[in-house]
PDB file of the backbone (N, CA, C, O) and the ligand in Angstrom, with CONECT records:
HET    GSH  A 101      20
ATOM      1  N   MET A   1       5.872  21.128  10.977  1.00  0.00           N
ATOM      2  CA  MET A   1       5.727  19.759  11.453  1.00  0.00           C
ATOM      3  C   MET A   1       5.125  19.750  12.862  1.00  0.00           C
ATOM      4  O   MET A   1       5.534  20.512  13.739  1.00  0.00           O
ATOM      5  N   GLN A   2       4.141  18.864  13.050  1.00  0.00           N
ATOM      6  CA  GLN A   2       3.465  18.837  14.340  1.00  0.00           C
ATOM      7  C   GLN A   2       4.305  18.100  15.387  1.00  0.00           C
ATOM      8  O   GLN A   2       5.036  17.156  15.088  1.00  0.00           O
ATOM      9  N   GLU A   3       4.168  18.572  16.613  1.00  0.00           N
ATOM     10  CA  GLU A   3       4.809  17.851  17.716  1.00  0.00           C
ATOM     11  C   GLU A   3       3.836  16.795  18.233  1.00  0.00           C
ATOM     12  O   GLU A   3       2.721  17.112  18.647  1.00  0.00           O
ATOM     13  N   LEU A   4       4.271  15.539  18.204  1.00  0.00           N
ATOM     14  CA  LEU A   4       3.389  14.427  18.589  1.00  0.00           C
ATOM     15  C   LEU A   4       3.994  13.664  19.755  1.00  0.00           C
ATOM     16  O   LEU A   4       5.161  13.274  19.729  1.00  0.00           O
ATOM     17  N   LYS A   5       3.163  13.458  20.793  1.00  0.00           N
ATOM     18  CA  LYS A   5       3.612  12.666  21.949  1.00  0.00           C
ATOM     19  C   LYS A   5       2.508  11.683  22.313  1.00  0.00           C
ATOM     20  O   LYS A   5       1.340  12.055  22.422  1.00  0.00           O
ATOM     21  N   LEU A   6       2.890  10.432  22.498  1.00  0.00           N
ATOM     22  CA  LEU A   6       1.913   9.423  22.911  1.00  0.00           C
ATOM     23  C   LEU A   6       2.206   9.016  24.359  1.00  0.00           C
ATOM     24  O   LEU A   6       3.274   8.489  24.672  1.00  0.00           O
ATOM     25  N   TYR A   7       1.231   9.276  25.225  1.00  0.00           N
ATOM     26  CA  TYR A   7       1.320   8.841  26.613  1.00  0.00           C
ATOM     27  C   TYR A   7       0.688   7.464  26.704  1.00  0.00           C
ATOM     28  O   TYR A   7      -0.432   7.251  26.241  1.00  0.00           O
ATOM     29  N   TYR A   8       1.410   6.536  27.299  1.00  0.00           N
ATOM     30  CA  TYR A   8       0.963   5.145  27.302  1.00  0.00           C
ATOM     31  C   TYR A   8       1.446   4.424  28.552  1.00  0.00           C
ATOM     32  O   TYR A   8       2.254   4.945  29.321  1.00  0.00           O
ATOM     33  N   MET A   9       0.928   3.203  28.735  1.00  0.00           N
ATOM     34  CA  MET A   9       1.423   2.297  29.775  1.00  0.00           C
ATOM     35  C   MET A   9       1.636   0.940  29.114  1.00  0.00           C
ATOM     36  O   MET A   9       0.851   0.536  28.257  1.00  0.00           O
ATOM     37  N   ASP A  10       2.684   0.240  29.505  1.00  0.00           N
ATOM     38  CA  ASP A  10       2.952  -1.094  28.949  1.00  0.00           C
ATOM     39  C   ASP A  10       1.785  -2.047  29.180  1.00  0.00           C
ATOM     40  O   ASP A  10       1.447  -2.846  28.307  1.00  0.00           O
ATOM     41  N   ALA A  11       1.174  -1.961  30.353  1.00  0.00           N
ATOM     42  CA  ALA A  11       0.149  -2.938  30.749  1.00  0.00           C
ATOM     43  C   ALA A  11      -1.223  -2.653  30.136  1.00  0.00           C
ATOM     44  O   ALA A  11      -2.177  -3.392  30.378  1.00  0.00           O
ATOM     45  N   CYS A  12      -1.321  -1.595  29.352  1.00  0.00           N
ATOM     46  CA  CYS A  12      -2.634  -1.164  28.842  1.00  0.00           C
ATOM     47  C   CYS A  12      -2.893  -1.758  27.450  1.00  0.00           C
ATOM     48  O   CYS A  12      -2.153  -1.466  26.510  1.00  0.00           O
ATOM     49  N   PRO A  13      -3.933  -2.584  27.310  1.00  0.00           N
ATOM     50  CA  PRO A  13      -4.207  -3.201  26.006  1.00  0.00           C
ATOM     51  C   PRO A  13      -4.577  -2.184  24.921  1.00  0.00           C
ATOM     52  O   PRO A  13      -4.265  -2.389  23.748  1.00  0.00           O
ATOM     53  N   TYR A  14      -5.231  -1.104  25.304  1.00  0.00           N
ATOM     54  CA  TYR A  14      -5.594  -0.067  24.324  1.00  0.00           C
ATOM     55  C   TYR A  14      -4.331   0.634  23.805  1.00  0.00           C
ATOM     56  O   TYR A  14      -4.238   0.994  22.632  1.00  0.00           O
ATOM     57  N   CYS A  15      -3.360   0.818  24.714  1.00  0.00           N
ATOM     58  CA  CYS A  15      -2.082   1.412  24.300  1.00  0.00           C
ATOM     59  C   CYS A  15      -1.343   0.477  23.365  1.00  0.00           C
ATOM     60  O   CYS A  15      -0.773   0.899  22.359  1.00  0.00           O
ATOM     61  N   ARG A  16      -1.361  -0.819  23.716  1.00  0.00           N
ATOM     62  CA  ARG A  16      -0.660  -1.778  22.866  1.00  0.00           C
ATOM     63  C   ARG A  16      -1.282  -1.818  21.474  1.00  0.00           C
ATOM     64  O   ARG A  16      -0.581  -1.979  20.475  1.00  0.00           O
ATOM     65  N   LYS A  17      -2.609  -1.668  21.418  1.00  0.00           N
ATOM     66  CA  LYS A  17      -3.293  -1.642  20.116  1.00  0.00           C
ATOM     67  C   LYS A  17      -2.762  -0.476  19.266  1.00  0.00           C
ATOM     68  O   LYS A  17      -2.454  -0.645  18.086  1.00  0.00           O
ATOM     69  N   VAL A  18      -2.664   0.701  19.881  1.00  0.00           N
ATOM     70  CA  VAL A  18      -2.172   1.883  19.150  1.00  0.00           C
ATOM     71  C   VAL A  18      -0.709   1.676  18.739  1.00  0.00           C
ATOM     72  O   VAL A  18      -0.326   1.982  17.611  1.00  0.00           O
ATOM     73  N   LEU A  19       0.103   1.151  19.668  1.00  0.00           N
ATOM     74  CA  LEU A  19       1.523   0.953  19.372  1.00  0.00           C
ATOM     75  C   LEU A  19       1.716  -0.082  18.263  1.00  0.00           C
ATOM     76  O   LEU A  19       2.590   0.062  17.409  1.00  0.00           O
ATOM     77  N   ARG A  20       0.874  -1.139  18.291  1.00  0.00           N
ATOM     78  CA  ARG A  20       0.939  -2.152  17.225  1.00  0.00           C
ATOM     79  C   ARG A  20       0.596  -1.532  15.874  1.00  0.00           C
ATOM     80  O   ARG A  20       1.266  -1.782  14.872  1.00  0.00           O
ATOM     81  N   TYR A  21      -0.461  -0.718  15.865  1.00  0.00           N
ATOM     82  CA  TYR A  21      -0.871  -0.028  14.629  1.00  0.00           C
ATOM     83  C   TYR A  21       0.285   0.854  14.111  1.00  0.00           C
ATOM     84  O   TYR A  21       0.591   0.851  12.918  1.00  0.00           O
ATOM     85  N   MET A  22       0.918   1.602  15.024  1.00  0.00           N
ATOM     86  CA  MET A  22       1.994   2.509  14.618  1.00  0.00           C
ATOM     87  C   MET A  22       3.163   1.730  14.016  1.00  0.00           C
ATOM     88  O   MET A  22       3.757   2.144  13.021  1.00  0.00           O
ATOM     89  N   GLU A  23       3.481   0.594  14.640  1.00  0.00           N
ATOM     90  CA  GLU A  23       4.585  -0.225  14.132  1.00  0.00           C
ATOM     91  C   GLU A  23       4.233  -0.800  12.758  1.00  0.00           C
ATOM     92  O   GLU A  23       5.048  -0.768  11.836  1.00  0.00           O
ATOM     93  N   ALA A  24       3.015  -1.324  12.633  1.00  0.00           N
ATOM     94  CA  ALA A  24       2.596  -1.952  11.372  1.00  0.00           C
ATOM     95  C   ALA A  24       2.538  -0.936  10.235  1.00  0.00           C
ATOM     96  O   ALA A  24       2.693  -1.296   9.068  1.00  0.00           O
ATOM     97  N   ASN A  25       2.314   0.339  10.578  1.00  0.00           N
ATOM     98  CA  ASN A  25       2.172   1.369   9.548  1.00  0.00           C
ATOM     99  C   ASN A  25       3.399   2.276   9.446  1.00  0.00           C
ATOM    100  O   ASN A  25       3.362   3.331   8.814  1.00  0.00           O
ATOM    101  N   ASP A  26       4.488   1.835  10.087  1.00  0.00           N
ATOM    102  CA  ASP A  26       5.756   2.586  10.028  1.00  0.00           C
ATOM    103  C   ASP A  26       5.583   4.049  10.407  1.00  0.00           C
ATOM    104  O   ASP A  26       6.132   4.939   9.758  1.00  0.00           O
ATOM    105  N   ILE A  27       4.820   4.285  11.456  1.00  0.00           N
ATOM    106  CA  ILE A  27       4.628   5.668  11.900  1.00  0.00           C
ATOM    107  C   ILE A  27       5.740   6.015  12.882  1.00  0.00           C
ATOM    108  O   ILE A  27       5.885   5.390  13.933  1.00  0.00           O
ATOM    109  N   ASP A  28       6.527   7.036  12.509  1.00  0.00           N
ATOM    110  CA  ASP A  28       7.562   7.466  13.443  1.00  0.00           C
ATOM    111  C   ASP A  28       7.403   8.964  13.692  1.00  0.00           C
ATOM    112  O   ASP A  28       6.439   9.580  13.238  1.00  0.00           O
ATOM    113  N   GLY A  29       8.336   9.525  14.401  1.00  0.00           N
ATOM    114  CA  GLY A  29       8.229  10.944  14.735  1.00  0.00           C
ATOM    115  C   GLY A  29       7.276  11.212  15.887  1.00  0.00           C
ATOM    116  O   GLY A  29       6.873  12.351  16.123  1.00  0.00           O
ATOM    117  N   VAL A  30       6.917  10.150  16.601  1.00  0.00           N
ATOM    118  CA  VAL A  30       6.044  10.309  17.769  1.00  0.00           C
ATOM    119  C   VAL A  30       6.877   9.979  19.006  1.00  0.00           C
ATOM    120  O   VAL A  30       7.456   8.897  19.097  1.00  0.00           O
ATOM    121  N   LYS A  31       6.938  10.904  19.950  1.00  0.00           N
ATOM    122  CA  LYS A  31       7.674  10.655  21.192  1.00  0.00           C
ATOM    123  C   LYS A  31       6.807   9.790  22.096  1.00  0.00           C
ATOM    124  O   LYS A  31       5.661  10.136  22.384  1.00  0.00           O
ATOM    125  N   LEU A  32       7.358   8.657  22.543  1.00  0.00           N
ATOM    126  CA  LEU A  32       6.597   7.732  23.385  1.00  0.00           C
ATOM    127  C   LEU A  32       6.927   7.992  24.848  1.00  0.00           C
ATOM    128  O   LEU A  32       8.093   7.978  25.243  1.00  0.00           O
ATOM    129  N   LEU A  33       5.891   8.231  25.648  1.00  0.00           N
ATOM    130  CA  LEU A  33       6.089   8.587  27.047  1.00  0.00           C
ATOM    131  C   LEU A  33       5.308   7.628  27.944  1.00  0.00           C
ATOM    132  O   LEU A  33       4.079   7.674  28.001  1.00  0.00           O
ATOM    133  N   ASP A  34       6.035   6.766  28.639  1.00  0.00           N
ATOM    134  CA  ASP A  34       5.445   5.769  29.533  1.00  0.00           C
ATOM    135  C   ASP A  34       5.092   6.462  30.860  1.00  0.00           C
ATOM    136  O   ASP A  34       5.976   6.947  31.565  1.00  0.00           O
ATOM    137  N   VAL A  35       3.813   6.501  31.186  1.00  0.00           N
ATOM    138  CA  VAL A  35       3.399   7.232  32.395  1.00  0.00           C
ATOM    139  C   VAL A  35       3.775   6.478  33.674  1.00  0.00           C
ATOM    140  O   VAL A  35       3.848   7.071  34.750  1.00  0.00           O
ATOM    141  N   ASP A  36       4.012   5.166  33.547  1.00  0.00           N
ATOM    142  CA  ASP A  36       4.426   4.389  34.722  1.00  0.00           C
ATOM    143  C   ASP A  36       5.921   4.540  34.983  1.00  0.00           C
ATOM    144  O   ASP A  36       6.377   4.441  36.122  1.00  0.00           O
ATOM    145  N   ALA A  37       6.670   4.778  33.919  1.00  0.00           N
ATOM    146  CA  ALA A  37       8.129   4.784  34.032  1.00  0.00           C
ATOM    147  C   ALA A  37       8.650   6.079  34.642  1.00  0.00           C
ATOM    148  O   ALA A  37       9.724   6.090  35.245  1.00  0.00           O
ATOM    149  N   ASP A  38       7.903   7.169  34.494  1.00  0.00           N
ATOM    150  CA  ASP A  38       8.396   8.470  34.955  1.00  0.00           C
ATOM    151  C   ASP A  38       7.210   9.325  35.425  1.00  0.00           C
ATOM    152  O   ASP A  38       6.317   9.630  34.635  1.00  0.00           O
ATOM    153  N   PRO A  39       7.200   9.702  36.683  1.00  0.00           N
ATOM    154  CA  PRO A  39       6.088  10.520  37.201  1.00  0.00           C
ATOM    155  C   PRO A  39       5.896  11.836  36.440  1.00  0.00           C
ATOM    156  O   PRO A  39       4.801  12.398  36.416  1.00  0.00           O
ATOM    157  N   LYS A  40       6.972  12.312  35.824  1.00  0.00           N
ATOM    158  CA  LYS A  40       6.871  13.540  35.021  1.00  0.00           C
ATOM    159  C   LYS A  40       5.899  13.327  33.852  1.00  0.00           C
ATOM    160  O   LYS A  40       5.139  14.228  33.496  1.00  0.00           O
ATOM    161  N   ASN A  41       5.932  12.135  33.267  1.00  0.00           N
ATOM    162  CA  ASN A  41       5.030  11.842  32.157  1.00  0.00           C
ATOM    163  C   ASN A  41       3.574  11.802  32.634  1.00  0.00           C
ATOM    164  O   ASN A  41       2.675  12.287  31.947  1.00  0.00           O
ATOM    165  N   GLN A  42       3.356  11.219  33.818  1.00  0.00           N
ATOM    166  CA  GLN A  42       2.010  11.194  34.400  1.00  0.00           C
ATOM    167  C   GLN A  42       1.528  12.633  34.674  1.00  0.00           C
ATOM    168  O   GLN A  42       0.369  12.961  34.422  1.00  0.00           O
ATOM    169  N   ASP A  43       2.422  13.477  35.188  1.00  0.00           N
ATOM    170  CA  ASP A  43       2.074  14.879  35.453  1.00  0.00           C
ATOM    171  C   ASP A  43       1.673  15.586  34.156  1.00  0.00           C
ATOM    172  O   ASP A  43       0.709  16.351  34.123  1.00  0.00           O
ATOM    173  N   GLU A  44       2.432  15.316  33.090  1.00  0.00           N
ATOM    174  CA  GLU A  44       2.129  15.946  31.786  1.00  0.00           C
ATOM    175  C   GLU A  44       0.791  15.459  31.233  1.00  0.00           C
ATOM    176  O   GLU A  44       0.023  16.230  30.657  1.00  0.00           O
ATOM    177  N   LEU A  45       0.526  14.153  31.422  1.00  0.00           N
ATOM    178  CA  LEU A  45      -0.759  13.598  30.961  1.00  0.00           C
ATOM    179  C   LEU A  45      -1.905  14.391  31.574  1.00  0.00           C
ATOM    180  O   LEU A  45      -2.855  14.761  30.883  1.00  0.00           O
ATOM    181  N   MET A  46      -1.811  14.651  32.882  1.00  0.00           N
ATOM    182  CA  MET A  46      -2.873  15.378  33.574  1.00  0.00           C
ATOM    183  C   MET A  46      -2.868  16.869  33.196  1.00  0.00           C
ATOM    184  O   MET A  46      -3.922  17.488  33.047  1.00  0.00           O
ATOM    185  N   LYS A  47      -1.671  17.423  33.046  1.00  0.00           N
ATOM    186  CA  LYS A  47      -1.567  18.859  32.738  1.00  0.00           C
ATOM    187  C   LYS A  47      -2.166  19.177  31.367  1.00  0.00           C
ATOM    188  O   LYS A  47      -2.912  20.145  31.216  1.00  0.00           O
ATOM    189  N   PHE A  48      -1.832  18.356  30.371  1.00  0.00           N
ATOM    190  CA  PHE A  48      -2.278  18.664  29.007  1.00  0.00           C
ATOM    191  C   PHE A  48      -3.612  18.017  28.660  1.00  0.00           C
ATOM    192  O   PHE A  48      -4.372  18.536  27.843  1.00  0.00           O
ATOM    193  N   GLY A  49      -3.891  16.859  29.300  1.00  0.00           N
ATOM    194  CA  GLY A  49      -5.120  16.131  28.958  1.00  0.00           C
ATOM    195  C   GLY A  49      -6.244  16.360  29.940  1.00  0.00           C
ATOM    196  O   GLY A  49      -7.410  16.460  29.558  1.00  0.00           O
ATOM    197  N   GLY A  50      -5.883  16.443  31.221  1.00  0.00           N
ATOM    198  CA  GLY A  50      -6.895  16.650  32.249  1.00  0.00           C
ATOM    199  C   GLY A  50      -7.615  15.381  32.658  1.00  0.00           C
ATOM    200  O   GLY A  50      -8.475  15.413  33.538  1.00  0.00           O
ATOM    201  N   MET A  51      -7.278  14.276  32.038  1.00  0.00           N
ATOM    202  CA  MET A  51      -7.967  13.023  32.323  1.00  0.00           C
ATOM    203  C   MET A  51      -6.911  11.925  32.501  1.00  0.00           C
ATOM    204  O   MET A  51      -5.994  11.782  31.693  1.00  0.00           O
ATOM    205  N   ASP A  52      -7.073  11.157  33.586  1.00  0.00           N
ATOM    206  CA  ASP A  52      -6.084  10.127  33.900  1.00  0.00           C
ATOM    207  C   ASP A  52      -6.392   8.853  33.107  1.00  0.00           C
ATOM    208  O   ASP A  52      -6.780   7.831  33.673  1.00  0.00           O
ATOM    209  N   GLN A  53      -6.214   8.937  31.818  1.00  0.00           N
ATOM    210  CA  GLN A  53      -6.501   7.790  30.943  1.00  0.00           C
ATOM    211  C   GLN A  53      -5.479   7.742  29.814  1.00  0.00           C
ATOM    212  O   GLN A  53      -5.128   8.763  29.224  1.00  0.00           O
ATOM    213  N   VAL A  54      -5.015   6.536  29.533  1.00  0.00           N
ATOM    214  CA  VAL A  54      -4.118   6.318  28.388  1.00  0.00           C
ATOM    215  C   VAL A  54      -4.735   5.281  27.464  1.00  0.00           C
ATOM    216  O   VAL A  54      -5.515   4.455  27.939  1.00  0.00           O
ATOM    217  N   PRO A  55      -4.434   5.277  26.187  1.00  0.00           N
ATOM    218  CA  PRO A  55      -3.474   6.160  25.529  1.00  0.00           C
ATOM    219  C   PRO A  55      -4.037   7.570  25.324  1.00  0.00           C
ATOM    220  O   PRO A  55      -5.246   7.778  25.220  1.00  0.00           O
ATOM    221  N   MET A  56      -3.108   8.522  25.271  1.00  0.00           N
ATOM    222  CA  MET A  56      -3.469   9.890  24.907  1.00  0.00           C
ATOM    223  C   MET A  56      -2.400  10.385  23.927  1.00  0.00           C
ATOM    224  O   MET A  56      -1.202  10.324  24.204  1.00  0.00           O
ATOM    225  N   LEU A  57      -2.861  10.870  22.790  1.00  0.00           N
ATOM    226  CA  LEU A  57      -1.943  11.459  21.812  1.00  0.00           C
ATOM    227  C   LEU A  57      -2.026  12.969  21.956  1.00  0.00           C
ATOM    228  O   LEU A  57      -3.098  13.564  21.847  1.00  0.00           O
ATOM    229  N   LEU A  58      -0.872  13.576  22.203  1.00  0.00           N
ATOM    230  CA  LEU A  58      -0.815  15.029  22.322  1.00  0.00           C
ATOM    231  C   LEU A  58      -0.324  15.598  20.995  1.00  0.00           C
ATOM    232  O   LEU A  58       0.809  15.357  20.577  1.00  0.00           O
ATOM    233  N   ILE A  59      -1.199  16.357  20.345  1.00  0.00           N
ATOM    234  CA  ILE A  59      -0.902  16.907  19.024  1.00  0.00           C
ATOM    235  C   ILE A  59      -0.725  18.413  19.175  1.00  0.00           C
ATOM    236  O   ILE A  59      -1.698  19.151  19.333  1.00  0.00           O
ATOM    237  N   ASP A  60       0.527  18.861  19.125  1.00  0.00           N
ATOM    238  CA  ASP A  60       0.794  20.286  19.360  1.00  0.00           C
ATOM    239  C   ASP A  60       0.065  20.783  20.604  1.00  0.00           C
ATOM    240  O   ASP A  60      -0.606  21.815  20.579  1.00  0.00           O
ATOM    241  N   LYS A  61       0.210  20.040  21.674  1.00  0.00           N
ATOM    242  CA  LYS A  61      -0.344  20.394  22.999  1.00  0.00           C
ATOM    243  C   LYS A  61      -1.862  20.223  23.087  1.00  0.00           C
ATOM    244  O   LYS A  61      -2.476  20.601  24.084  1.00  0.00           O
ATOM    245  N   LYS A  62      -2.465  19.649  22.037  1.00  0.00           N
ATOM    246  CA  LYS A  62      -3.912  19.350  22.108  1.00  0.00           C
ATOM    247  C   LYS A  62      -4.100  17.856  22.336  1.00  0.00           C
ATOM    248  O   LYS A  62      -3.559  17.043  21.586  1.00  0.00           O
ATOM    249  N   PRO A  63      -4.864  17.484  23.367  1.00  0.00           N
ATOM    250  CA  PRO A  63      -4.995  16.065  23.699  1.00  0.00           C
ATOM    251  C   PRO A  63      -6.041  15.352  22.853  1.00  0.00           C
ATOM    252  O   PRO A  63      -7.099  15.897  22.537  1.00  0.00           O
ATOM    253  N   LEU A  64      -5.706  14.109  22.496  1.00  0.00           N
ATOM    254  CA  LEU A  64      -6.680  13.244  21.836  1.00  0.00           C
ATOM    255  C   LEU A  64      -6.681  11.915  22.582  1.00  0.00           C
ATOM    256  O   LEU A  64      -5.673  11.211  22.627  1.00  0.00           O
ATOM    257  N   TYR A  65      -7.839  11.583  23.170  1.00  0.00           N
ATOM    258  CA  TYR A  65      -7.993  10.314  23.881  1.00  0.00           C
ATOM    259  C   TYR A  65      -8.728   9.324  22.962  1.00  0.00           C
ATOM    260  O   TYR A  65      -9.154   9.666  21.859  1.00  0.00           O
ATOM    261  N   GLU A  66      -8.856   8.103  23.452  1.00  0.00           N
ATOM    262  CA  GLU A  66      -9.553   6.993  22.790  1.00  0.00           C
ATOM    263  C   GLU A  66      -8.676   6.375  21.687  1.00  0.00           C
ATOM    264  O   GLU A  66      -8.339   7.012  20.690  1.00  0.00           O
ATOM    265  N   SER A  67      -8.330   5.109  21.921  1.00  0.00           N
ATOM    266  CA  SER A  67      -7.422   4.418  20.994  1.00  0.00           C
ATOM    267  C   SER A  67      -7.955   4.432  19.557  1.00  0.00           C
ATOM    268  O   SER A  67      -7.190   4.650  18.618  1.00  0.00           O
ATOM    269  N   ASP A  68      -9.252   4.204  19.382  1.00  0.00           N
ATOM    270  CA  ASP A  68      -9.798   4.178  18.017  1.00  0.00           C
ATOM    271  C   ASP A  68      -9.681   5.560  17.353  1.00  0.00           C
ATOM    272  O   ASP A  68      -9.394   5.660  16.160  1.00  0.00           O
ATOM    273  N   ASP A  69      -9.906   6.614  18.134  1.00  0.00           N
ATOM    274  CA  ASP A  69      -9.808   7.972  17.578  1.00  0.00           C
ATOM    275  C   ASP A  69      -8.357   8.317  17.235  1.00  0.00           C
ATOM    276  O   ASP A  69      -8.086   9.010  16.255  1.00  0.00           O
ATOM    277  N   ILE A  70      -7.427   7.819  18.061  1.00  0.00           N
ATOM    278  CA  ILE A  70      -6.006   8.068  17.790  1.00  0.00           C
ATOM    279  C   ILE A  70      -5.597   7.373  16.482  1.00  0.00           C
ATOM    280  O   ILE A  70      -4.929   7.962  15.632  1.00  0.00           O
ATOM    281  N   ILE A  71      -6.017   6.105  16.345  1.00  0.00           N
ATOM    282  CA  ILE A  71      -5.694   5.373  15.111  1.00  0.00           C
ATOM    283  C   ILE A  71      -6.339   6.062  13.912  1.00  0.00           C
ATOM    284  O   ILE A  71      -5.714   6.189  12.859  1.00  0.00           O
ATOM    285  N   GLN A  72      -7.569   6.501  14.063  1.00  0.00           N
ATOM    286  CA  GLN A  72      -8.255   7.197  12.968  1.00  0.00           C
ATOM    287  C   GLN A  72      -7.518   8.490  12.605  1.00  0.00           C
ATOM    288  O   GLN A  72      -7.417   8.846  11.431  1.00  0.00           O
ATOM    289  N   TRP A  73      -7.003   9.188  13.625  1.00  0.00           N
ATOM    290  CA  TRP A  73      -6.260  10.437  13.365  1.00  0.00           C
ATOM    291  C   TRP A  73      -5.016  10.135  12.518  1.00  0.00           C
ATOM    292  O   TRP A  73      -4.697  10.870  11.583  1.00  0.00           O
ATOM    293  N   PHE A  74      -4.319   9.038  12.863  1.00  0.00           N
ATOM    294  CA  PHE A  74      -3.149   8.667  12.057  1.00  0.00           C
ATOM    295  C   PHE A  74      -3.573   8.308  10.631  1.00  0.00           C
ATOM    296  O   PHE A  74      -2.911   8.689   9.666  1.00  0.00           O
ATOM    297  N   GLU A  75      -4.677   7.574  10.508  1.00  0.00           N
ATOM    298  CA  GLU A  75      -5.175   7.217   9.172  1.00  0.00           C
ATOM    299  C   GLU A  75      -5.475   8.486   8.362  1.00  0.00           C
ATOM    300  O   GLU A  75      -5.091   8.590   7.197  1.00  0.00           O
ATOM    301  N   ASP A  76      -6.157   9.439   8.985  1.00  0.00           N
ATOM    302  CA  ASP A  76      -6.536  10.683   8.299  1.00  0.00           C
ATOM    303  C   ASP A  76      -5.308  11.530   7.952  1.00  0.00           C
ATOM    304  O   ASP A  76      -5.350  12.354   7.038  1.00  0.00           O
ATOM    305  N   SER A  77      -4.221  11.319   8.688  1.00  0.00           N
ATOM    306  CA  SER A  77      -3.012  12.132   8.472  1.00  0.00           C
ATOM    307  C   SER A  77      -2.111  11.547   7.384  1.00  0.00           C
ATOM    308  O   SER A  77      -1.096  12.145   7.029  1.00  0.00           O
ATOM    309  N   LYS A  78      -2.482  10.377   6.854  1.00  0.00           N
ATOM    310  CA  LYS A  78      -1.618   9.716   5.854  1.00  0.00           C
ATOM    311  C   LYS A  78      -1.560  10.516   4.566  1.00  0.00           C
ATOM    312  O   LYS A  78      -0.884  10.113   3.619  1.00  0.00           O
TER     313      LYS A  78
HETATM  314  N1  GSH A 101     -11.874   3.503  25.496  1.00  0.00           N
HETATM  315  C1  GSH A 101     -10.516   3.831  25.868  1.00  0.00           C
HETATM  316  C2  GSH A 101     -10.109   2.968  27.061  1.00  0.00           C
HETATM  317  C3  GSH A 101      -8.777   3.385  27.646  1.00  0.00           C
HETATM  318  C4  GSH A 101      -8.560   2.777  29.020  1.00  0.00           C
HETATM  319  O1  GSH A 101      -9.471   2.201  29.639  1.00  0.00           O
HETATM  320  N2  GSH A 101      -7.342   2.910  29.492  1.00  0.00           N
HETATM  321  C5  GSH A 101      -7.034   2.459  30.831  1.00  0.00           C
HETATM  322  C6  GSH A 101      -5.744   1.663  30.853  1.00  0.00           C
HETATM  323  S1  GSH A 101      -5.900   0.189  29.929  1.00  0.00           S
HETATM  324  C7  GSH A 101      -6.860   3.646  31.737  1.00  0.00           C
HETATM  325  O2  GSH A 101      -6.223   4.611  31.396  1.00  0.00           O
HETATM  326  N3  GSH A 101      -7.485   3.575  32.909  1.00  0.00           N
HETATM  327  C8  GSH A 101      -7.338   4.601  33.894  1.00  0.00           C
HETATM  328  C9  GSH A 101      -8.585   5.326  34.083  1.00  0.00           C
HETATM  329  O3  GSH A 101      -9.536   5.118  33.306  1.00  0.00           O
HETATM  330  O4  GSH A 101      -8.625   6.130  35.020  1.00  0.00           O
HETATM  331  C10 GSH A 101      -9.582   3.646  24.681  1.00  0.00           C
HETATM  332  O5  GSH A 101      -9.933   2.861  23.760  1.00  0.00           O
HETATM  333  O6  GSH A 101      -8.538   4.299  24.621  1.00  0.00           O
CONECT  314  315
CONECT  315  314  316  331
CONECT  316  315  317
CONECT  317  316  318
CONECT  318  317  319  320
CONECT  319  318
CONECT  320  318  321
CONECT  321  320  322  324
CONECT  322  321  323
CONECT  323  322
CONECT  324  321  325  326
CONECT  325  324
CONECT  326  324  327
CONECT  327  326  328
CONECT  328  327  329  330
CONECT  329  328
CONECT  330  328
CONECT  331  315  332  333
CONECT  332  331
CONECT  333  331
END
């Protein structure tokens, strides 16, 4: 089973789009990490992704940016 973590911010419309998609499609098993709520999450975003942009889905320590690509990845994983 893959380890999945979504780095996001509440105020980010692209993040909300991904979160809405996940809710509508009953996708669970993804750890949600708010980068504004905890500086540790922001540090991890930079450590694993290298780019200060959310949303970022970390798939077994591999970063995937771009909300549309993240949604497509979930679609392909169905
Ligand atoms: N095209 C990207 C846009 C993501 C984006 O612009 N995210 C903003 C927050 S809403 C961000 O992280 N901005 C910080 C930055 O670009 O440095 C997507 O669809 O995921």
